C-alpha atoms as one frame of an Amber mdcrd trajectory, in Angstrom:
protein
  13.911  16.219   4.788  11.682  13.712   6.249   8.748  12.577   4.161   5.555
  14.085   5.604   3.327  11.068   4.731   5.870   8.726   6.787   5.280  11.035
   9.963   3.207   9.796  12.827  -0.135  11.540  13.691  -0.950  12.146  17.318
  -4.128  10.037  18.027  -6.714  11.732  20.174  -6.478  10.820  23.643  -9.783
   8.287  23.067  -7.970   6.635  20.293  -4.865   6.162  22.471  -6.691   4.373
  24.902  -8.509   2.216  22.536  -5.153   0.848  21.337  -3.397   0.944  24.532
  -6.066  -1.286  26.476  -5.156  -4.681  26.564  -8.830  -5.368  27.321 -11.633
  -4.440  25.164 -14.609  -2.511  26.459 -17.128  -2.919  23.711 -17.811  -5.840
  21.105 -17.138  -3.440  18.149 -13.264  -3.980  18.120 -13.659  -7.656  18.596
 -16.182  -8.030  15.616 -13.716  -5.713  13.548 -11.035  -8.002  14.334 -12.787
 -11.164  13.553 -13.868  -9.998  10.104 -10.567  -8.970   9.526  -9.101 -11.914
  10.556 -11.389 -14.106   8.339 -10.593 -11.837   5.243  -6.807 -12.449   5.935
  -7.544 -16.001   5.985  -9.168 -16.135   2.833  -6.726 -14.023   1.142  -4.010
 -16.448   2.326  -5.717 -19.285   0.976  -6.186 -17.461  -2.276  -2.401 -16.972
  -2.288  -1.577 -20.485  -1.346  -3.620 -21.709  -4.574  -1.903 -19.143  -7.048
   1.447 -19.947  -5.720   1.010 -23.226  -6.640  -0.667 -22.873 -10.177   0.450
 -19.448 -11.602   3.143 -17.732 -13.003   3.293 -14.907 -10.527   6.622 -13.741
 -11.450   5.523 -12.816 -15.075   2.327 -11.099 -13.669   4.217  -9.163 -11.105
   6.886  -8.220 -13.545   4.561  -6.449 -15.624   3.256  -4.559 -12.716   5.986
  -3.637 -11.190   8.011  -2.753 -14.475  10.046   0.483 -14.258   9.839   0.482
 -10.562  13.080   0.404  -8.477  14.827  -2.991  -8.509  15.919  -2.594  -4.951
  12.150  -2.539  -4.045  11.010  -5.410  -5.812  13.982  -7.500  -6.947  14.016
  -9.771  -3.944  10.317 -10.347  -4.308  10.677 -10.930  -8.142  13.285 -13.447
  -7.698  11.143 -15.347  -4.817   8.293 -15.448  -7.241  10.724 -17.257  -9.761
  11.458 -20.100  -7.195   8.167 -22.009  -7.312   9.506 -24.270  -4.445  10.611
 -21.223  -2.425   7.510 -19.559  -3.224   5.181 -22.129  -1.954   6.941 -22.815
   1.261   7.067 -18.955   2.173   3.370 -18.709   1.101   2.662 -21.880   3.689
   4.622 -20.106   6.233   2.621 -16.753   5.961  -0.550 -18.943   5.988   0.489
 -20.360   9.190   1.578 -17.179  10.543  -2.087 -15.579   9.687  -3.795 -18.771
  11.145  -1.819 -18.285  14.472  -2.782 -14.664  14.671  -6.549 -14.986  13.533
  -7.072 -17.859  16.055  -4.983 -16.423  19.021  -5.994 -13.051  18.937  -9.762
 -13.766  18.360  -9.724 -16.150  21.132  -7.918 -13.901  23.700 -10.043 -10.633
  22.613 -13.372 -12.514  23.408 -12.052 -14.287  26.386 -10.762 -10.954  28.097
 -14.004  -9.228  26.965 -15.965 -12.265  28.658 -13.746 -12.047  31.977 -14.165
  -8.213  32.207 -17.996  -8.555  31.496 -18.515 -11.394  33.579 -19.825 -13.670
  30.592 -17.067 -16.452  30.765 -19.522 -19.184  31.684 -21.283 -18.416  28.497
 -17.867 -18.691  26.464 -17.008 -21.922  28.068 -20.333 -23.355  27.272 -19.992
 -22.882  23.529 -19.291 -26.119  21.970 -16.118 -25.176  20.307 -14.384 -23.602
  23.383 -12.293 -26.591  24.426 -11.248 -27.657  20.764 -10.319 -24.037  19.754
  -8.572 -23.277  23.101  -6.360 -26.553  22.609  -5.377 -25.382  19.133  -5.013
 -21.931  20.217  -2.190 -23.589  22.840  -0.914 -25.665  20.135  -0.555 -23.076
  17.791   1.438 -20.778  20.356   3.656 -24.060  21.095   5.527 -24.579  18.126
   2.427 -26.277  16.448   2.341 -29.280  18.521  -0.107 -30.231  21.121   1.038
 -30.176  24.639  -1.955 -31.069  27.025  -1.687 -30.335  30.766  -3.278 -32.865
  33.449  -6.363 -30.545  33.448  -6.674 -30.639  29.546  -6.381 -34.291  29.525
  -9.873 -34.453  31.723 -11.452 -32.357  29.061 -10.684 -34.918  26.247 -12.012
 -35.957  23.772 -13.255 -32.503  22.545 -15.090 -32.261  19.417 -16.355 -29.448
  17.226 -17.636 -30.172  13.660 -15.156 -32.542  12.416 -12.569 -31.682  14.577
 -11.801 -34.140  17.398  -8.971 -33.398  19.836  -7.979 -36.868  21.697  -5.411
 -37.331  24.359  -3.077 -39.438  21.684  -2.580 -36.082  19.939  -0.370 -35.187
  22.940   3.235 -34.338  21.494   1.986 -34.368  17.781   2.128 -31.485  15.172
  -1.214 -29.651  14.622  -1.600 -30.037  10.720  -4.126 -29.054   8.239  -5.673
 -32.108   8.703  -6.734 -31.215  12.235  -7.403 -27.527  11.177  -8.174 -27.286
   7.721  -8.560 -23.535   6.531 -12.316 -23.637   5.944 -12.712 -24.608   9.686
 -10.706 -21.821  11.007 -12.897 -19.452   8.769 -16.085 -21.308  10.129 -14.860
 -21.081  13.577 -14.362 -17.216  13.173 -17.684 -16.560  11.784 -19.274 -18.686
  14.587 -17.632 -16.586  17.202 -18.426 -13.658  15.328 -22.170 -14.724  15.715
 -21.308 -15.419  19.492 -20.072 -12.270  20.139 -22.531 -10.376  18.202 -25.689
 -11.855  19.301 -25.092 -14.025  22.569 -22.733 -11.526  24.517 -24.049  -8.535
  26.410
């Protein structure tokens, strides 16, 4: 017999439309997504520190003691291998950064297109820098500038400088440190909340 807690619940038509629509009709889903992405990035940063400095295997073993080995055995094994754990947590962090920057940028861009506020979006100091970082995140973490991109370089936002010489190079945390990604999400949230109509 299927577990009732795992069965799908039918969403009302208004909710189905909200999740099916590729373009957001109001600012609320954007600000909610921005806040969730910022929290995810903060948690990923915490995990990166914990993976490098604490005995997570011992702590997790105590929490899951008596639970089925099939469910938690692989996790316990991963937590024992510090080198593999650090690598896995770093990969998780990169996936979260990619999702946070890409989705946040695209939700905002789509909303601005729909509401005819693209000019306001493109006038933000961070726009070109984050657009190029978003592109790099989605092209195997490497900068690949088009001829039109090169015309906009160098582009600067805060301490981040994107120059033509970065073409073909890897996007690293030296270019986009965790705190810069979180700061950008906060700026984007303020832009969406207070500047956009």
